[in-house]
Each structure stands twice: as structure tokens, then as C-alpha cells.
MIFI-462520 format. One line per 3 residues: for each residue z, x, y of N, C-alpha, C. Coordinates in steps of 0.2 Angstrom, whole numbers. Each point is the difference from the previous one (the first is absolute). Layout:
<nodes>
Z,X,Y,Z,X,Y,Z,X,Y  ... $
</nodes>
This chain:
<nodes>
-504,505,-845,-5,-3,3,6,-7,4  1,1,6,6,-8,3,-5,-4,1  5,-3,-2,-3,-8,-1,4,-6,4 $
-3,-4,3,4,-6,2,-3,-7,0  4,-3,3,-2,-8,1,1,-1,1  -4,-9,6,0,-5,2,4,-4,-3 $
0,-5,1,5,-8,-3,-6,-1,-7  5,-5,-4,-4,-4,-6,-6,-3,4  -3,1,-5,-8,-3,0,3,-11,-3 $
-3,-2,3,2,-8,0,-1,-4,-7  -6,4,-1,-1,-2,-10,2,6,-5  5,4,2,6,2,-7,4,-3,0 $
3,1,-5,5,-3,-3,9,3,1  -2,7,-2,4,3,-4,-5,11,3  2,0,5,0,10,3,3,4,-4 $
8,-2,-6,0,5,-4,-5,-1,-7  0,-3,0,-6,-1,-7,-4,0,2  -6,0,4,-4,7,1,1,6,0 $
5,4,2,2,2,4,0,8,-6  5,-6,-6,2,3,-6,-6,2,-6  -7,-8,4,-4,3,-6,-6,2,1 $
1,4,5,-5,7,4,4,6,0  10,0,0,0,5,-5,0,2,-6  -1,-5,-5,-1,0,-5,-7,1,-1 $
-4,-6,0,-6,1,0,-4,8,3  2,1,5,-7,6,4,5,7,0  -2,4,-4,3,8,-1,1,4,5 $
2,5,3,-3,4,6,-3,3,-1  -5,3,-6,-4,0,-3,-7,0,1  -1,-7,-4,-2,-6,3,-4,1,11 $
7,2,5,-2,2,6,1,8,1  -2,1,-4,4,12,5,-4,4,1  -10,-6,0,-1,1,4,-4,-5,8 $
4,-1,-1,-2,-6,6,5,3,6  -6,1,6,5,1,9,2,-4,1  -3,-6,1,1,-7,8,7,-4,-5 $
2,0,-6,3,-5,-4,7,-2,-7  6,0,1,0,-1,-4,2,-6,-5  0,1,-6,4,-4,-7,2,-9,4 $
6,3,6,1,-10,2,-5,-1,6  -5,4,0,-6,-6,3,-3,-4,-1  -1,-2,-8,-2,-2,-8,2,-6,3 $
6,-1,4,5,-4,-1,-3,-10,2  -3,2,9,-8,-4,4,-1,-4,-7  -9,4,-2,-2,2,-6,4,-3,-5 $
1,1,-3,7,-5,-4,-3,-7,1  4,-1,8,3,-7,-1,-8,-2,2  -4,0,3,-6,-3,2,-4,-1,-10 $
3,6,-4,-7,-3,-3,4,-5,-5  9,2,-2,4,-5,-4,-4,-9,4  0,0,8,-1,-5,4,-5,-6,-2 $
-8,7,-1,-7,0,0,-2,-3,-7  2,6,-6,1,0,-8,3,-1,-2  7,-1,0,6,-4,-5,2,8,-5 $
-4,6,0,1,7,-1,7,3,3  1,4,-4,7,8,4,-8,5,-5  1,6,5,-1,8,1,4,2,-6 $
-6,4,-5,1,6,-6,2,7,-1  -7,0,6,-4,9,0,-2,-3,10  -1,7,-3,-4,3,9,-4,5,-4 $
-5,1,2,-4,8,0,-2,0,9  1,7,2,-6,2,4,-9,-2,-1  -1,0,2,-10,-1,2,-2,6,0 $
3,1,8,-4,-1,9,6,4,3  -1,4,3,3,-1,5,-4,7,6  -1,-3,5,-5,4,8,-2,7,-2 $
9,0,1,-1,10,4,1,2,-10  -2,-1,-2,1,4,-5,-7,-1,0  0,-5,-4,-9,-4,-2,-9,0,6 $
3,1,3,-4,2,6,-1,-8,1  0,1,11,-2,-7,0,-4,-3,1  -6,2,-1,-7,-5,-3,0,-5,-3 $
-2,-4,4,2,-7,-7,-5,-3,-5  -6,6,-2,-3,3,-6,7,-1,-5  3,6,2,6,4,-2,6,-6,-2 $
0,-5,3,4,-8,-2,-4,-3,-6  -7,-1,3,-2,-3,-7,-2,3,-4  1,5,-2,-1,6,-5,8,-5,-5 $
5,5,5,6,-2,-6,2,-4,-2  -3,-7,4,5,-7,1,-6,-6,-4  -7,0,1,-6,-5,-1,3,-3,-6 $
0,-6,-4,1,1,-6,5,-4,-1  9,5,4,6,-1,-2,2,-8,4  2,-2,-4,5,-4,0,10,-2,1 $
1,-7,7,8,2,-1,0,6,4  -3,2,7,2,7,5,6,-4,5  1,6,1,6,-2,9,-2,6,1 $
-2,-1,9,-3,6,4,6,2,6  3,4,-1,4,1,2,0,5,9  -1,1,6,-2,-2,6,5,4,3 $
1,9,2,3,0,3,-4,4,9  3,-1,7,-6,0,5,4,6,4  -2,3,5,-1,3,3,9,0,4 $
0,-5,1,6,-4,3,4,-3,-2  -1,0,-5,6,-2,-3,1,-5,-6  -7,-4,1,0,-8,-4,1,1,-7 $
3,-2,-3,-2,-1,-10,-3,-7,-2  -5,0,-4,-3,-7,1,-5,1,-4  -4,-7,-3,-3,3,-8,-3,-9,-2 $
-2,-2,-6,-1,-2,-3,-3,-2,-6  1,-4,-4,0,-3,-6,-6,-3,-5  -6,2,-2,-3,-4,-4,1,1,-8 $
-2,-6,-4,1,0,-5,-10,-1,-3  -5,3,3,-6,2,0,1,3,-2  -8,3,-2,-3,6,-1,-3,3,7 $
3,7,4,-5,0,4,-7,3,-5  -6,-1,6,-7,3,-2,-3,2,7  -5,3,0,-5,0,8,-5,-3,-1 $
1,-5,-3,-7,-10,0,-2,2,8  4,1,5,-3,-3,9,3,-7,-2  5,-2,0,0,-9,-2,7,-3,-1 $
1,-4,1,9,-1,-3,1,-4,-5  6,2,-3,1,2,-4,10,-5,-2  -2,-4,-5,4,-9,-1,6,5,-3 $
5,-1,4,6,-2,-2,4,-5,5  4,-4,-1,4,-7,5,4,4,-2  6,4,-2,5,5,-3,3,4,7 $
-8,0,0,4,9,7,4,1,3  2,1,3,4,0,5,1,10,6  1,-1,3,1,6,7,10,-1,2 $
4,4,-1,3,2,4,4,4,1  5,1,7,3,3,5,6,6,-5  2,4,0,6,4,0,4,-1,3 $
-1,3,7,2,-2,3,3,-4,4  -5,-9,0,6,-3,0,0,-5,-7  0,4,-6,5,-4,-6,-5,-6,-4 $
-8,1,3,-1,-7,-1,-8,0,-3  0,-6,-3,-6,-2,-3,-5,-6,2  -7,4,2,-3,-8,2,-7,0,-5 $
1,-5,1,-3,-4,-6,-7,-2,0  -6,-1,-6,-5,-3,4,1,-9,4  -3,1,5,-2,-7,0,-8,-5,-1 $
-4,5,-2,-2,-7,-1,-6,0,2  -5,5,2,-5,-2,7,-6,4,-3  3,4,-6,-8,2,-4,0,6,0 $
3,3,1,2,7,1,2,2,-6  -1,6,-2,8,3,-3,-2,5,-1  -4,3,-7,-1,8,3,-5,1,-1 $
-4,6,5,-5,3,2,0,6,-6  -5,0,-3,-5,7,-3,-6,2,5  4,3,2,-4,6,7,-2,6,-6 $
-7,1,2,0,8,-1,2,6,3  0,-4,7,3,4,7,4,0,4  4,-4,-6,9,5,3,2,-1,-5 $
9,0,1,6,-2,-5,2,-6,-1  7,1,-2,-2,-7,-1,-2,-5,3  0,-7,0,-5,-5,5,4,-5,-1 $
7,-2,6,3,-8,-3,-2,-5,4  -3,-6,-2,-1,-5,5,-6,-1,5  1,-5,4,-7,3,1,1,1,8 $
-4,3,5,2,4,6,-3,7,0  5,4,-3,5,-2,-9,9,0,6  3,-4,-5,5,-1,-2,5,9,2 $
0,4,-4,-3,5,-1,-3,6,-2  -5,4,2,-3,2,-3,1,10,3  -3,3,-6,3,7,1,-10,5,2 $
-1,2,3,-4,4,2,0,5,-4  -12,3,1,0,5,-4,3,5,5  1,4,-5,3,6,5,6,0,4 $
5,-6,-4,8,-1,2,0,5,5  2,6,-3,5,5,3,0,1,8  -6,-2,3,-4,1,3,-1,-6,6 $
-4,-4,-3,-3,-2,1,6,-9,3  -4,-4,3,7,-5,0,-3,-10,-4  5,0,-3,3,-6,-4,2,-9,4 $
-1,-2,-4,1,-8,3,3,-3,-1  2,-6,6,3,-6,-5,0,-6,3  -8,-3,-3,5,-6,2,2,-10,1 $
5,0,3,-1,-8,-5,-2,0,0  -2,-7,-9,-4,-5,2,3,-5,-8  -2,4,-7,4,-1,-5,5,-4,-5 $
6,4,5,4,-1,-6,8,-3,6  7,-5,0,1,0,5,6,7,0  0,-2,9,3,6,3,7,-2,1 $
2,-6,0,5,-4,2,1,0,8  -7,1,1,-1,2,11,3,5,2  -1,4,-5,-1,4,3,-5,8,0 $
-4,-1,7,-2,7,0,-2,4,-3  -7,4,-3,4,3,1,4,4,-5  4,-4,-7,6,4,-2,-1,6,-5 $
-8,0,-1,-1,6,-3,3,7,2  -4,1,7,0,5,-1,2,1,10  1,-5,3,2,-2,7,-4,1,5 $
-8,2,-3,-2,-1,4,-13,0,-4  -1,-3,5,-8,-2,-3,-2,6,-5  2,9,3,-5,4,-3,8,7,-2 $
1,3,-4,2,6,-3,0,5,-5  3,7,4,-2,3,-3,2,4,-7  0,-4,-7,0,3,-6,2,9,-1 $
7,1,2,3,4,-4,2,3,-12  -1,-4,0,-2,-3,-5,1,-1,-5  -7,-4,-3,1,-9,-6,-1,3,-5 $
4,-4,-5,1,0,-7,-1,-7,-5  -3,2,-5,-2,-7,-6,3,2,-5  0,-4,-4,7,-2,-8,-4,-6,-2 $
0,3,-7,-1,-8,-5,5,2,-2  1,-10,1,6,-1,-2,-1,-1,-10  7,-2,-4,-2,-3,-5,6,-4,0 $
0,-7,-1,1,-7,1,1,-2,-4  6,-4,-1,4,-5,-6,2,-5,2 $
</nodes>
């Protein structure tokens, strides 16, 4: 799979070092089932994790893929509830790729989950967008897939392969860019994947 990089993210001191870490710690076997990403796509996630948690990614495990496991919200929750340190990657039908990381475990409680280290990111822009302390972080919404921030900043709809999902900038700093993730307030999912990360 071809991977394309944009500008270096301002919080990142050494692009090459993170590239080497991804190549060392993430094997092709870890991503052999992926339909939307390659290991270099974890560089931007590594940047955010290093900035927020001062940790690095040692291993990745695919928990869920919509086109493999079914696109209903309950399928996401069945595979991902109770899992900590997860990253969600989304690919839209118009070619946007983005996602979010949370260290807290997903659940189906229909309530907010505390995680001040949560962040979202754009692979197209090669940027992380960090939590802005407005009180809304991650939502354990049983009727949606992954749900980040108030509004929500990023949510994946039930039956997402045939329904519109959305973004509504609110809980993260987007460096003055409206709809930095999807390019619009709504989007159509081509596929999305959730990985559990081992950090150290």
C-alpha cells in the first residue's frame, strides 16, 4: 500500500526516528488484514502518544474492521469495549484518512469517558489535534461506533457503510482549520479499523 506524508508535525523532533520505530515495532503481519493503512500511518499516532504520554508503540493488534466484523455499532462495542490504548483509523469514500486515540477503555454506558490525553489526527494533513479542556472527551455511546469529543468532533454512525457519520469541531484544537479531519460536517465511511496498542 502506498503511503504519502505531508509536512513534519511541529511537535515532532525527529521524523526519521519515529519512522524507524514504526518499522521496527510494527510488522507487516500486524497489518496484513488492514484494508486502509500501512505501518507508516502509525507515525502520526506515535507523535501524539509521545507528546501526551511520553511513551512509544511497541505492538499493535487489530481488534475490529467494519467490512470484516459488520458495521453495526454493537459489533464495534463487542470487539472493543474494555480495551484500553486504542487507535481508530477511518477512510472515507472521498479519500480522507483520519482517526483518534484514547488511552481509556471503550464502553457502552452512554456516558462520557474521562481521558485528558485523548487526541484526533489527520493522515492527509499529517497533524495531531489535542484536547482543549472543554470537558468532553470520549463518549461510550452504545448506538454509535467510536465517538470522540462534544458535538461530536468525530463519530462513526451505526450502519456506517450505508449511513452518514460526522464531525463537528469542538473539543480539540484544529489550528484554525475547519473540518480538518473529513473536510466536511458529514462523511461516508469506506472502512474503519480499531487497533489495540501496547505502549511502553
